[in-house]
C-alpha positions, 0 to 999 in steps of 0.5 A: 149797537155793534159795540155793545153786542161785542162788549157783551160777547167778550166779557159775558163769560170772561175770567179776569183772574186766569192767565189768558191762554188756552194751553197753560204751558204756553207763555204769555209774552208781554212787550213793553216800551218806555219814553221819558217825558220829563225829569221832575227832581233829583234828590241827592240826599235821599237818593231818589229820582222822580221822572214822568214817563210814557209806558206802554204794554202789549200782549195777546189775550186768547179769550178776546178774539172775534170775527169782525164780519159779525159785528159790523166790521169792528176791528178794535174796541176799548175795554175797561182795565178792571174787566180784563186780565193785566200782567203784574209787571212792576218797577223794582226801584219804586219807593213811593206812589207817584201822582199819575193820572188814571187811564181806565181803558185799554185797546183790544183788536180782533186778534186778541192783541191788547195795548195798555198805554198810560203815563206814570210819575215814577219815584225810584231809588237811584245810586247818585254819584255827586263827586263830579258835581256840577258836571255830573252824569247820573245813570238810573235804572228802571227794572220792569219785572213780573212780581209773581209769575215765572219766565215760563208763564210771563216773558218780557220783551222790548216793543221797539228796537233798542236803537230807537229807544236809546235816542228817542227824545221826541216827547222829552219836554223838560228844559230844566236843570237836567237833560236826557242823554239816552235810554239804554235797554237790557233784558236778563233772567234772574233767580232767587236762591236757586228758585225758578227764573224771572224775566226782567227788562232794565231801562237805564235812564242817563241824564246830565246836569246843566252846569251853567247856573252853578258855574256862574253862582259858585265857581266864578265868585270863588275864582274872582276872590282867589284872583284878588288874593293873588293881586294882593301880593303886589302891595308893599311887604312892609305895609300893614295894609296887606294883612288887613286886605288878606283878612278881609278876603278870608272873611268874605270867602267864609261868608261866601261858603255859608251862602252856598252851603245850601246849594251844594248837594249833601249825601252821607256817601261822599263829598263832591269835588267842588266841596274839596275845591272850596276847602282847598281855596280856603286853605290857600287863603289861610296860607297866603295870610300866614305868609303875609304875617311872616313877611310883615314881621320880618321887615318890621323895624325894631331896634332890637333886631340882630344883623342878617346872618351871612348865610341868609344874605348869600342865599337870598340876596345873591342866589335867590335874586339870580334864580328869581330873575330880579332885575335890581339884584345889584342894588341888594349887593351894593347895599349889603357892601355899604352896610358893611362899610358903615359898620366898619366906620362905626367901629373905627369912629368909636375907637377914635372917640375913645382915644380923642375926646375932641374928634367931633370938633372942627380942626379950624376951631382948634387952630384958632383956639391954639393951646387954650382949648386944653387949658379950658378942658383941664380947668373947666368941668363944664367944657368936659361935660359938653364934650361928653354930651356931644360925643354921646349924641354922635354915637347915638346918631351912628347907632341909629344909622346902624339900626336903619341899615339892619332894618334895610337889610331885613327889608331886602330879605323880606322882599326877596322872600316875598317874591319867592313865596308869591311865585311858589303860591302862584304856581300852586294855584295855577297847578290846582286850577289846571288840574280841576279844569282838566278833570271837569272838562273830561267829565263834561265831554265824556 
């Protein structure tokens, strides 16, 4: 009976359409508080953050006061929200009505202090920066302000101390992709086109993505493929297996990018750094394949290959071997000298063959035959034909040996060039990896 009498006493002549002050010049102060319960979703494409918060309001209603002695010492009562005046405080960043459970009552004590506590699912617009994905930290604001009343009518303050609000994670229950770092609060006044000022309270919800899933599913496979590309340089440069191996890696990386394309966040504002990382890795694989094709073409054995230019021999077989610290560089110089000696012998033998058609014969055979050989040579066309055929075969064999020496020289040039390009490629990959690793480590620990 006391509660029923008190409710009738308070609401019998109550006007909920009027701000509850006896002097209209007095400002109604509304204290608000916020606690983040869960991070439901972060939509990077639409730039929308969905959170579940516990929201509290506190203000003084001068028309909801009573003497507890008249109502069996009742000091607090719950009243329907629809029956009393409530401030029109909204969130400026609202983009959609969330599914929040209705709370139809508020608490009122005998001094007229009203407490309105309710959970809210908030869907707000937020400028999401995904450049540091998956080590990104997002800072989204929730701005509470009165939509109609000026600051001289309704002022907003913070219920608790800012330090208590900042590190309060007592009700945060979400252990999903995002973790709550802290909640900052800031009060300010603003005016629109030199009109009256409005009071607003900003809460900055700072969240950080947990990168373990993306590190395992995105970064590690890409790193493994790049390591296999580096290992592929140890295949012999004159082997065609290296080209097929590199093409297989490039094809595998293309399939990997197609699979992970749906995992990467997509926005019209910018591209995350990990997307640039994948593109550069693809470019490195293409460069590696191009280098392999160049080396294979260089060392491929063909009869129409010219001699290695002298400046290339000096630059690669002498200077580059010292620079690259190749242990068997003396073998290159010796082989180069032997090839020059063989070329000189080939020229001398050709000139001798022109002067002496019997140079390919054994001297003992000529001693045994005596002077009968010239008589047979002069008198027998068949013998002269045989000698010419033997001379042609000898020249063909010497020419083939010369081509082998040329191919051997190009193989040595290709080997040195392959080592040079491999080390340059390795330095580029290491520098790129160290730079990205340093940036991501700095962003993660910031």
